N, C-alpha and C positions, 0 to 999 in steps of 0.2 A: 819396870814395864807394866805389869799386873794393873799397878798402881794408876798408869796413865789412860790404860785401855778402861779401866772403872768409871776413871774421872771422866774421860770422853762418852761413854755409855749414860752417865749422868746428865751430863749437859746436854747430849744430843739424844734427848727423850723420841719418839716415835709411838707409833700405835699401830697393829694390824686390824687391816680393812675387813669388814666382815665378809664380802664380794671376793672376787678372785682380782680384783683390781688391788696391785698393791702401789701406796702411795707413794710419789717420787721426793727425798730428802731434797732440802733446800742448798742451794749453793753453800751457802754457810755451814751447815753440816757438813756436807761433801768434805771441804777445803780444811774442815778442823779434825775429820778422820785422816784425810790427807797428813797433816802435820802430826798425827797420832804415830800414824803407819810408818813416817820417815823417821823417828825416834823410835823406833822399834827396829827399823832397816840399820840404822846406827850399831844398838847393841847386838842384833843378830848378826853383823858384820857382812851385811848384802853389798857384792859389787857393785860399781856405778853401771856394769854392764845388765844387771840381772834388776836393778833398782825398778825400772818402770813398770816391770812383769810383776814384780813383790808389789809394788803400792796398789796396781791396780787388784791383786786377786786380794789385800788386805782391804781395802776400803771394801772391796764387795763381799767380802766375808762378814764385814762388820754392819753394812746394810742390810745382809741377807739376815741376820740376825736380828735387826730391829725392825725387821718388818718392812723395809723399804726396796724397790725394784733397785736391779744393780746399775752399775754404768758400764758403757761400752771405752769409755776414754777417760783418762784423767781430766781432770780441767786446768787450763791452762792459768800458770801462775801471773 
């Protein structure tokens, strides 16, 4: 799990803006984070009912750590 997250962080590299405006992650970057978080959900045995909220929280946690704006909803697959 941590290896996947580490790989995702290497692939999805970002920067923190010097001003108060945080950059938005590209759609491809967000989609990749969703896939990583899906794998984490399987490993964490998240139920189908909890999956959407788990994925949104997981993706936003990663975006926050990378210095990007958080998203309000998961992208449509």
